[in-house]
C-alpha positions in Angstrom: -18.3 2.1 -75.0 -18.5 5.9 -74.8 -16.2 6.5 -72.1 -13.5 4.2 -69.9 -10.6 4.2 -67.9 -7.6 2.1 -68.8 -5.3 1.1 -66.0 -1.7 0.5 -67.2 0.9 -1.2 -64.9 4.5 -1.4 -64.8 7.5 -3.2 -63.2 11.1 -2.8 -64.3 11.8 0.5 -66.5 15.6 0.0 -67.1 18.1 -0.9 -70.2 17.3 -5.0 -71.0 20.9 -4.7 -72.2 22.2 -4.9 -68.8 20.9 -8.7 -68.3 22.5 -11.5 -70.4 20.0 -14.0 -69.4 16.2 -14.0 -68.8 14.8 -13.1 -65.3 14.3 -9.3 -65.4 12.2 -8.5 -68.4 12.1 -4.5 -68.3 10.8 -1.7 -70.6 13.8 0.4 -71.6 13.2 4.1 -70.6 13.0 5.0 -74.5 10.2 2.8 -74.9 8.3 3.7 -72.0 8.4 7.3 -73.1 7.0 6.1 -76.8 4.1 4.5 -74.7 3.3 7.6 -72.6 3.2 9.5 -75.8 0.9 6.9 -77.6 -1.2 6.8 -74.6 -1.4 10.6 -74.4 -2.1 10.9 -78.4 -5.5 9.3 -77.8 -6.7 9.1 -74.2 -6.4 11.6 -71.5 -3.9 11.1 -69.0 -6.1 10.8 -65.5 -4.8 11.7 -62.3 -5.4 9.4 -59.5 -7.7 12.3 -57.9 -9.6 11.9 -61.2 -9.7 8.2 -61.5 -10.8 8.2 -57.9 -13.8 10.2 -58.6 -14.8 8.4 -61.7 -14.7 4.8 -59.7 -16.2 5.6 -56.5 -18.6 8.6 -57.5 -19.1 8.1 -61.2 -17.8 11.7 -62.0 -17.3 11.8 -65.7 -13.7 12.1 -67.4 -13.1 14.6 -70.2 -12.9 11.5 -72.5 -11.8 7.8 -72.2 -8.6 7.7 -70.0 -5.3 6.1 -68.9 -4.0 5.7 -65.7 -0.2 5.0 -65.1 0.6 2.7 -62.1 3.8 1.0 -61.0 4.2 -1.7 -58.7 6.8 -3.3 -56.0 8.4 0.4 -55.4 11.6 -0.1 -57.5 14.1 2.8 -57.7 13.0 2.6 -61.6 9.9 4.4 -60.5 11.4 7.4 -59.3 13.9 7.6 -62.0 11.2 7.2 -64.4 8.9 9.7 -63.0 11.9 12.6 -62.5 13.1 12.0 -66.1 9.6 11.4 -67.9 6.5 11.6 -66.1 6.8 15.0 -64.3 8.0 16.7 -67.6 5.0 15.4 -69.0 2.5 16.3 -66.4 1.7 12.5 -65.7 0.7 11.4 -62.4 0.9 8.2 -61.1 0.1 5.7 -58.4 3.2 3.9 -56.9 2.5 0.6 -54.9 4.8 0.0 -52.5 6.0 -2.9 -50.4 7.3 -1.9 -47.1 9.7 -4.7 -45.9 12.7 -3.3 -47.8 12.3 -0.2 -45.7 11.7 -1.4 -42.3 13.9 -4.8 -42.3 16.4 -3.7 -44.9 15.5 -7.3 -46.7 14.8 -7.6 -50.5 11.7 -9.3 -51.5 11.9 -12.9 -52.7 10.2 -12.1 -56.2 13.3 -9.7 -56.8 16.0 -11.5 -55.4 14.7 -14.5 -57.8 14.6 -11.9 -61.0 18.0 -10.8 -60.2 20.1 -14.1 -59.7 18.0 -15.6 -63.0 19.0 -12.7 -64.9 22.6 -12.6 -63.7 23.0 -16.4 -64.3 22.8 -19.2 -66.9 19.8 -21.0 -66.6 21.6 -24.6 -66.0 23.6 -23.3 -63.4 20.7 -21.1 -61.8 19.2 -24.3 -61.7 21.7 -26.5 -60.0 22.7 -23.5 -57.5 18.9 -23.4 -56.6 18.6 -27.1 -56.1 22.1 -27.2 -53.9 20.6 -24.2 -51.6 17.3 -26.4 -50.8 16.5 -27.7 -48.2 16.9 -31.5 -48.6 13.1 -32.4 -48.6 12.5 -30.0 -51.4 15.9 -30.9 -53.1 14.7 -34.4 -53.6 11.1 -33.2 -54.6 10.1 -34.2 -57.9 7.2 -32.5 -59.7 4.1 -34.7 -60.4 2.7 -35.5 -63.9 -0.1 -33.0 -63.5 2.5 -30.0 -62.0 4.7 -30.5 -64.9 1.7 -30.2 -67.3 1.0 -26.9 -65.3 4.6 -26.1 -65.7 4.5 -26.3 -69.6 1.5 -24.7 -70.0 2.6 -21.7 -67.9 6.2 -21.4 -69.1 5.6 -21.6 -72.8 8.7 -20.3 -74.0 11.2 -22.0 -71.5 12.6 -25.4 -72.0 10.9 -28.1 -69.8 13.7 -28.3 -67.0 13.4 -24.6 -66.9 10.0 -23.8 -66.9 9.8 -26.8 -64.1 12.3 -24.7 -61.8 10.0 -21.6 -62.5 7.0 -23.4 -61.3 8.8 -24.7 -58.3 10.0 -21.4 -57.3 6.4 -19.4 -57.8 3.9 -21.7 -57.1 5.1 -24.7 -54.9 7.9 -23.7 -52.5 6.7 -22.1 -49.2 7.6 -18.3 -48.9 9.9 -18.8 -46.1 11.9 -21.2 -47.6 12.1 -19.3 -51.0 13.0 -16.2 -49.2 16.1 -17.9 -47.0 17.5 -19.8 -50.4 17.5 -16.7 -52.5 19.3 -14.7 -49.8 21.9 -17.4 -49.3 22.1 -17.5 -53.2 22.8 -13.5 -52.6 25.5 -14.3 -49.9 27.4 -17.0 -51.5 27.7 -14.1 -54.5 29.0 -11.8 -52.2 25.9 -9.6 -52.2 25.0 -7.9 -49.2 21.4 -8.0 -49.1 20.8 -4.5 -47.3 23.1 -2.7 -50.0 21.0 -4.9 -52.8 17.9 -3.3 -51.1 19.6 0.3 -51.2 20.3 -0.3 -55.0 16.9 -1.5 -55.9 13.7 0.1 -53.9 12.9 3.6 -53.2 13.2 4.8 -49.5 11.0 7.2 -47.6 12.2 10.2 -48.7 11.7 9.5 -52.1 7.9 8.1 -51.4 7.3 11.5 -49.6 8.7 13.5 -52.9 6.5 11.7 -55.0 3.4 12.3 -53.2 4.6 16.2 -52.8 4.7 16.2 -56.5 1.3 15.0 -56.9 1.5 11.3 -57.6 0.0 8.6 -55.0 1.8 6.3 -53.0 -0.5 3.0 -52.5 -0.5 -0.3 -50.4 1.3 -3.8 -52.0 1.7 -5.9 -48.8 4.4 -5.8 -46.4 6.6 -8.6 -48.4 4.7 -9.4 -51.5 3.1 -12.3 -50.3 -0.5 -12.8 -52.2 -3.3 -11.9 -49.7 -4.5 -15.4 -50.2 -1.4 -16.6 -48.4 -1.4 -14.4 -45.7 -3.7 -16.3 -43.5 -3.7 -15.2 -39.5 -1.0 -12.8 -40.3 -3.2 -10.6 -42.4 -4.0 -7.9 -40.2 -0.5 -7.3 -38.6 1.0 -7.6 -42.2 -1.1 -5.0 -43.9 -1.0 -3.0 -41.0 2.4 -2.7 -40.7 2.5 -1.8 -44.8 -0.1 1.0 -44.0 1.9 2.3 -41.0 5.0 2.2 -43.0 3.8 4.1 -45.9 1.8 6.5 -43.8 5.3 7.5 -42.0 6.7 8.0 -44.9 4.2 10.3 -47.1 2.3 11.7 -44.1 -0.8 9.9 -44.7 -2.3 6.3 -44.9 -2.7 4.7 -48.6 -6.1 5.0 -49.9 -5.4 2.4 -52.8 -4.1 -1.1 -52.9 -2.7 -3.4 -55.3 -3.0 -6.7 -55.1 0.5 -9.0 -55.4 0.7 -11.0 -58.8 -3.2 -9.7 -59.6 -4.5 -13.0 -61.0 -7.8 -14.5 -59.6 -5.8 -17.3 -57.5 -4.3 -14.0 -55.3 -7.2 -12.1 -54.9 -9.0 -12.0 -51.8 -12.1 -13.8 -51.8 -14.3 -10.9 -50.9 -12.4 -7.5 -52.1 -15.1 -5.1 -51.0 -14.5 -6.6 -47.3 -10.9 -6.8 -47.6 -10.6 -3.1 -48.4 -13.1 -1.6 -45.9 -11.4 -4.0 -43.2 -7.9 -2.3 -44.0 -9.3 1.4 -45.1 -8.6 1.0 -48.8 -11.1 3.1 -51.0 -9.9 1.3 -54.4 -8.1 -2.1 -55.0 -6.5 -3.1 -58.2 -5.8 -6.4 -60.0 -3.9 -7.3 -63.2 -7.0 -9.0 -64.7 -9.3 -7.6 -67.6 -9.0 -4.1 -69.5 -11.1 -1.1 -69.3 -12.8 -0.2 -66.2 -16.2 1.4 -66.2 -18.0 3.5 -63.7 -20.4 0.5 -62.6 -17.2 -1.7 -61.7 -16.4 -2.4 -58.2 -13.6 -0.1 -56.9 -12.4 -2.6 -54.7 -11.0 -4.7 -57.6 -10.5 -3.1 -60.7 -9.0 -4.2 -64.0 -5.7 -3.6 -65.2 -3.4 -4.2 -68.1 0.3 -4.4 -68.1 2.4 -2.8 -70.9 2.9 -5.7 -73.3 -1.0 -5.3 -73.5 -1.4 -1.7 -74.5 -1.1 -1.8 -78.2 -3.6 -4.6 -78.8 -6.2 -2.8 -76.4 -5.8 0.5 -77.9 -6.4 -0.8 -81.4 -9.6 -2.8 -80.1 -10.6 0.6 -78.7 -10.0 2.8 -81.9 -12.0 -0.2 -83.7 -15.0 0.5 -81.6 -15.0 4.1 -82.0 -15.6 4.1 -85.3 
């Protein structure tokens, strides 16, 4: 490989010491800064425009490059841009869900993360089961589902891994959304205030765009595009319109929530063309080459950086 583009993705960037229990697994700001310095020491830090020209038109990069991305639209991302990226001259792509902006309702995935991070695991399990509708409260995982949970959540005790499997793979989105809102309410947490503390607002998105960053689409409420069904067009149109109103232009990039094979559209090119996107990104693979489809680009997360860079250096020798 003579040249390639490495897309690196982040979610929470905050002090891991804030949370007594597993649920939110952030990278600390200091560790994030060190990783940016590490990447910049061996790769060109591409801008979104450079990355787009590379994947759409084959325009050469100065050398092998990295592009930084963030998913979900968290307030962490603005702080990180202001305190670390902007002083280093690094431009990033921020993929944003629109429901917190338009409805002041949190995304189910973040309610789960918060509740798990603030609650002892056994207590969380009991509170969740108590809040579920009766038909789900008595639902027992099959042997196959338990085996799948064990394979997926290798670091969890079986009973906790099975709860995570129930949350992430079995519960209907509307049930999970309602239950987690109820659990927040039972703790005296106002969901509108939770949104204000958790997500960037429209003014912040415009500021990021004005400073040379890029705002991309991430669906309205973080549902996998494979689960949108007949609601897809309305759902994506709402996400696109909300971001266009905030930034002054419709988003050209999209990140598929969850990013794995099961969550990707059957035909990414058709999906992107139908909704007006030029670039789509996943959470699979590693290096992007110009011959790759621009509608399902490979991307890694922060935990994979050291391994990928080590392998890159080996092949350069």
